[in-house]
C-alpha positions as CSV (number, residue, x, y, z in Angstrom):
1,M,17.1,-6.0,-0.6
2,F,13.5,-5.0,-0.8
3,K,14.6,-2.0,-2.9
4,R,11.8,-2.8,-5.4
5,A,9.1,-2.4,-2.7
6,L,10.8,0.7,-1.3
7,F,11.0,2.4,-4.7
8,F,7.4,1.5,-5.8
9,S,5.9,2.8,-2.5
10,L,7.9,6.0,-2.2
11,V,7.8,7.0,-5.9
12,A,4.2,8.1,-5.3
13,V,5.6,11.3,-3.7
14,A,6.9,12.4,-7.1
15,I,3.4,12.5,-8.6
16,I,1.2,13.8,-5.7
17,G,-0.4,16.8,-4.0
18,L,1.4,18.0,-0.9
19,M,-0.1,19.5,2.3
20,P,0.7,20.1,6.0
21,V,-1.4,18.4,8.6
22,S,-2.6,18.7,12.2
23,A,-4.4,15.8,13.7
24,Q,-3.5,12.4,15.4
25,D,-4.7,8.8,15.3
26,E,-4.6,6.1,18.0
27,T,-5.2,3.1,15.7
28,V,-3.0,0.1,16.6
29,R,-1.3,-1.6,13.7
30,A,1.6,-4.0,12.9
31,A,3.7,-0.8,12.6
32,D,3.4,-0.5,16.4
33,Y,6.4,-2.9,16.5
34,V,8.7,-0.6,14.5
35,P,11.6,0.6,16.7
36,A,11.6,4.4,17.3
37,D,15.0,4.9,15.8
38,F,14.2,3.4,12.4
39,A,14.3,5.5,9.2
40,G,10.7,4.4,8.3
41,F,8.5,1.6,7.1
42,I,6.1,0.5,4.4
43,E,2.7,-1.0,5.2
44,L,1.0,-3.0,2.5
45,R,-2.6,-4.1,2.8
46,L,-3.4,-7.8,2.1
47,D,-7.0,-8.2,3.1
48,N,-7.6,-9.1,-0.6
49,P,-4.3,-10.4,-1.9
50,Q,-5.3,-10.8,-5.6
51,E,-6.7,-7.3,-5.7
52,T,-3.5,-6.0,-4.1
53,L,-1.3,-7.8,-6.6
54,T,-3.3,-6.4,-9.5
55,N,-3.0,-2.9,-8.1
56,L,0.7,-3.2,-7.4
57,N,1.3,-4.2,-11.0
58,I,-0.7,-1.2,-12.3
59,A,1.2,1.0,-9.9
60,A,4.5,-0.4,-11.1
61,F,3.5,0.4,-14.7
62,A,2.7,4.0,-13.7
63,A,6.1,4.2,-11.9
64,S,7.8,3.0,-15.1
65,Q,6.3,5.7,-17.1
66,V,7.6,8.4,-14.6
67,Q,11.1,7.0,-14.5
68,P,11.5,4.6,-17.4
69,T,15.3,4.3,-17.2
70,R,15.1,3.1,-13.6
71,L,12.3,0.7,-13.9
72,V,12.0,-1.7,-16.8
73,L,9.1,-4.1,-16.8
74,G,8.6,-7.2,-18.8
75,A,5.5,-8.4,-20.6
76,N,4.3,-10.6,-17.8
77,L,2.7,-9.6,-14.5
78,I,5.0,-9.2,-11.6
79,P,4.3,-11.9,-8.9
80,F,4.2,-11.3,-5.2
81,D,7.6,-12.8,-4.7
82,Q,9.3,-10.1,-6.8
83,F,7.5,-7.3,-4.8
84,V,8.4,-9.1,-1.5
85,P,11.4,-11.3,-2.3
86,F,10.9,-13.5,0.8
87,N,13.0,-16.3,-0.7
88,T,16.2,-14.2,-0.7
89,L,16.1,-14.2,3.1
90,F,16.9,-17.8,3.5
91,D,19.3,-20.4,2.0
92,V,16.5,-22.9,1.6
93,E,15.0,-24.1,-1.7
94,N,11.3,-23.7,-2.6
95,T,10.6,-20.8,-0.2
96,S,8.2,-18.1,-1.3
97,F,6.1,-15.3,0.1
98,V,3.0,-16.9,-1.6
99,G,3.6,-20.4,-0.2
100,N,5.1,-19.7,3.2
101,V,3.5,-16.4,4.4
102,L,0.4,-15.4,2.4
103,P,-1.8,-18.3,3.8
104,W,-1.6,-17.0,7.4
105,V,-0.7,-13.3,7.3
106,N,-3.5,-11.2,8.7
107,G,-4.6,-8.2,6.5
108,E,-1.3,-6.4,6.1
109,I,2.5,-6.6,6.3
110,V,5.1,-4.1,7.4
111,I,8.6,-3.8,5.9
112,A,10.6,-1.7,8.3
113,Y,13.9,0.0,7.5
114,R,16.5,0.9,10.1
115,D,18.3,2.7,7.3
116,F,18.4,3.2,3.5
117,N,20.7,5.1,1.2
118,N,20.0,7.9,-1.3
119,Q,19.3,5.3,-4.0
120,L,16.4,4.0,-1.9
121,Q,18.3,0.7,-1.2
122,A,18.6,-1.0,2.1
123,D,20.9,-3.8,3.2
124,A,19.5,-7.0,4.7
125,K,20.9,-6.1,8.1
126,D,18.6,-3.1,8.2
127,V,15.3,-4.7,7.1
128,L,12.7,-6.2,9.5
129,L,9.5,-7.9,8.3
130,I,6.5,-7.6,10.7
131,L,3.8,-10.1,9.7
132,P,0.6,-10.0,11.8
133,T,-1.2,-13.3,12.3
134,Q,-4.3,-14.6,14.1
135,S,-3.1,-18.2,13.8
136,I,0.4,-18.8,15.3
137,L,0.0,-22.5,14.6
138,N,-0.6,-22.0,10.9
139,A,2.3,-19.6,10.7
140,A,4.6,-22.1,12.5
141,G,3.4,-24.9,10.2
142,R,4.3,-22.9,7.1
143,L,7.6,-21.7,8.4
144,S,8.7,-25.0,10.1
145,A,10.5,-26.3,7.0
146,I,12.4,-23.1,6.7
147,I,13.5,-23.1,10.3
148,Q,14.5,-26.8,10.2
149,Q,16.6,-26.4,7.1
150,Q,18.5,-23.3,8.3
151,D,22.3,-23.5,8.3
152,L,23.9,-23.0,11.8
153,L,20.5,-22.8,13.5
154,T,20.8,-21.6,17.1
155,P,17.5,-21.5,19.0
156,Q,17.5,-18.9,21.8
157,S,15.0,-17.3,24.1
158,Y,14.5,-13.5,24.4
159,R,12.0,-12.0,26.7
160,G,10.3,-15.4,26.9
161,V,10.0,-15.8,23.1
162,D,11.9,-18.4,21.1
163,V,14.1,-16.7,18.4
164,Y,15.4,-19.1,15.7
165,Q,18.7,-17.6,14.8
166,S,20.6,-18.7,11.6
167,D,23.6,-17.4,9.8
168,K,21.5,-15.2,7.5
169,T,18.0,-14.5,8.9
170,S,16.2,-15.1,12.2
171,I,12.6,-15.8,13.0
172,A,10.4,-15.1,16.1
173,L,6.9,-16.3,16.3
174,T,4.4,-14.5,18.7
175,Q,0.7,-14.4,18.7
176,P,0.3,-10.8,17.5
177,A,3.0,-11.0,14.9
178,V,5.8,-13.0,13.3
179,F,9.2,-11.1,13.1
180,I,11.7,-12.0,10.4
181,G,15.0,-10.3,10.0
182,P,18.4,-9.8,11.7
183,T,18.5,-11.0,15.4
184,D,19.1,-7.5,16.8
185,L,16.2,-6.0,15.0
186,I,13.9,-8.8,16.2
187,H,15.1,-8.2,19.7
188,A,14.2,-4.5,19.3
189,A,10.7,-5.4,18.2
190,L,10.3,-7.8,21.2
191,D,11.5,-5.0,23.5
192,I,8.5,-3.0,22.2
193,Q,6.2,-6.0,22.7
194,A,7.4,-6.3,26.3
195,D,6.8,-2.5,26.9
196,V,10.4,-2.0,27.5
197,T,10.9,0.5,24.7
198,E,8.6,2.7,22.7
199,P,7.8,2.2,19.0
200,M,8.1,4.7,16.2
201,T,4.3,5.1,16.2
202,N,4.4,6.7,19.6
203,N,6.0,9.7,18.0
204,P,3.5,12.6,17.9
205,V,4.7,13.5,14.4
206,Y,3.8,10.0,13.2
207,G,0.4,10.2,14.8
208,T,-0.3,13.5,13.1
209,L,0.7,12.2,9.7
210,R,-1.1,9.0,10.2
211,A,-4.4,10.7,11.0
212,A,-4.1,12.9,7.9
213,S,-3.5,9.9,5.6
214,D,-6.1,7.8,3.9
215,A,-7.1,4.9,6.1
216,E,-8.1,2.7,3.2
217,A,-4.8,3.1,1.2
218,L,-3.2,0.2,-0.5
219,I,0.2,1.4,0.6
220,F,1.2,3.6,3.5
221,A,4.8,4.7,3.9
222,Y,6.3,6.8,6.7
223,V,9.8,8.4,6.7
224,A,11.5,10.0,9.7
225,G,12.7,13.6,9.3
226,D,16.4,12.8,9.3
227,H,15.9,10.5,6.3
228,L,13.8,12.9,4.2
229,L,16.7,14.3,2.1
230,P,18.1,10.8,1.0
231,F,14.4,9.8,0.4
232,V,13.9,12.8,-1.9
233,S,17.3,12.2,-3.5
234,G,16.3,8.6,-4.3
235,L,13.0,9.7,-5.9
236,V,14.3,12.4,-8.2
237,G,17.5,10.7,-9.3
238,G,18.9,7.9,-7.3
239,D,22.4,9.0,-8.2
240,E,25.2,9.0,-5.5
241,Q,25.7,12.7,-6.2
242,S,22.0,13.6,-5.9
243,Q,21.9,14.2,-2.2
244,P,24.8,16.7,-1.9
245,L,23.5,18.5,-5.0
246,L,20.1,18.9,-3.5
247,A,21.6,20.0,-0.2
248,A,23.6,22.7,-2.0
249,F,20.5,23.8,-3.9
250,G,18.5,24.0,-0.7
251,G,21.1,26.2,0.9
252,A,21.1,28.6,-2.0
253,L,17.3,28.6,-2.1
254,A,17.1,29.5,1.5
255,Q,19.4,32.5,1.0
256,I,17.4,33.7,-2.0
257,R,13.8,33.2,-0.9
258,Q,14.3,33.4,2.9
259,D,10.8,32.1,3.5
260,G,9.0,29.0,4.9
261,S,7.8,27.7,1.6
262,F,7.5,23.9,1.1
263,E,10.5,23.5,-1.2
264,T,12.8,25.6,1.1
265,L,11.8,23.5,4.2
266,L,12.1,20.2,2.3
267,L,15.7,20.9,1.2
268,N,16.9,22.4,4.5
269,D,15.8,19.8,7.0
270,G,12.6,21.8,7.8
271,F,10.4,18.7,8.1
272,D,10.5,16.2,10.9
273,G,8.5,13.5,9.1
274,A,6.5,12.6,6.1
275,A,3.9,10.0,5.0
276,A,2.8,8.9,1.6
277,T,-0.2,6.8,0.6
278,L,-1.4,5.1,-2.6
279,K,-5.1,4.2,-3.0
280,A,-6.8,2.3,-5.8
281,D,-10.5,2.8,-6.5
282,V,-12.3,0.6,-9.0
283,Q,-15.0,2.6,-10.9
284,D,-16.8,0.6,-13.6
285,T,-14.1,-0.4,-16.2
286,Q,-11.3,1.8,-14.8
287,I,-9.1,2.0,-11.8
288,I,-8.3,5.4,-10.4
289,F,-5.1,5.7,-8.3
290,T,-4.8,8.5,-5.8
291,A,-1.4,9.2,-4.3
292,N,-0.9,11.7,-1.5
293,A,1.9,12.9,0.7
294,V,1.8,14.8,3.9
295,F,4.7,16.6,5.6
296,H,5.1,17.7,9.2
297,S,7.0,20.7,10.4
298,E,6.9,22.6,13.7
299,T,8.1,25.8,11.9
300,A,5.9,25.8,8.8
301,G,3.4,28.5,8.2
302,D,-0.4,28.1,8.1
303,P,-1.5,24.7,6.7
304,V,-2.6,24.6,3.1
305,V,-6.3,24.0,2.7
306,A,-6.9,21.2,0.2
307,A,-9.3,22.0,-2.6
308,D,-11.4,19.6,-4.6
309,F,-10.0,18.7,-8.0
310,D,-12.4,18.8,-10.9
311,T,-11.6,15.7,-12.9
312,A,-13.4,17.1,-15.9
313,L,-10.2,19.2,-16.4
314,L,-8.4,16.0,-17.3
315,D,-10.5,15.7,-20.5
316,M,-8.6,18.8,-21.8
317,I,-5.1,17.3,-21.1
318,P,-3.3,15.1,-23.7
319,R,-3.4,11.4,-22.8
320,N,0.4,11.2,-23.0
321,A,1.0,13.7,-20.2
322,V,3.0,12.2,-17.4
323,L,2.3,14.7,-14.7
324,V,-0.5,17.1,-14.0
325,Q,-0.3,19.7,-11.2
326,S,-3.1,22.0,-10.0
327,G,-2.9,24.9,-7.6
328,S,-1.6,28.5,-7.4
329,D,2.0,27.9,-6.2
330,V,3.6,27.9,-9.6
331,T,7.1,28.7,-8.3
332,G,6.8,25.9,-5.7
333,F,6.0,23.4,-8.3
């Protein structure tokens, strides 16, 4: 479930510039309710939903050009409910992200993953939706029909919050955010809200990566260090054998190169976290997408200093080129 959102967001790392980072950010976000032991999360901006949907469709097209065998698009635009398949969470007819969530969600949504496999797929039991709102009454009104029609509905109270538990998906409504997902994951988020446990965003690694990322990005994704290898495996192949093959290659590479290069660290658990962003800029009659990834390591060498890219160079590159890389690290690329 939600594998489409996970793939679209993380595929950016396959077509980006990479650099270490060294600063921190104290900004509070919906992500501040993601439990510390999660694999990672995706944050999607929704301050302008129609613009977001348009940009997601363009990004999906770009992803289909990079990996056409894994992502086949039809002739029509992809609606929000395919990017965020809200209706699959409930055994209730006529539910949709557009009808039941979009009218009240405040500026962004977070899809948090307790775990995902090396094909960038996550089971429903490992996915938590965090939906910030400024109007709990509006949210309750839009979700009330879903709550009332749930099979085997069992209302319960946890840390003073009503949790509507069903056989498939549970819902908890609070003033800062609405939580939708498995009951145990909602409890974990409410523990954070009650200051009983700490969120993933309290990790200094996350703070460093967040501060180094574009604050205006359409999509922000964060992956914990122990899930980076399955994350890379899913990006480059998505095959069940990809991860062990990458691990074996990483071991051989470490023996041959014996250095702290990016690729050696990446394939040998040398990074303790990574973040990726996708930003869309409208310029006259075109949209320019900028994708970036930053990786954090306590053992890496001196940070790479980013250099400005002269876009005039693109005029000399064939239009059918899929990837363009600039820089001096040819062996690393």
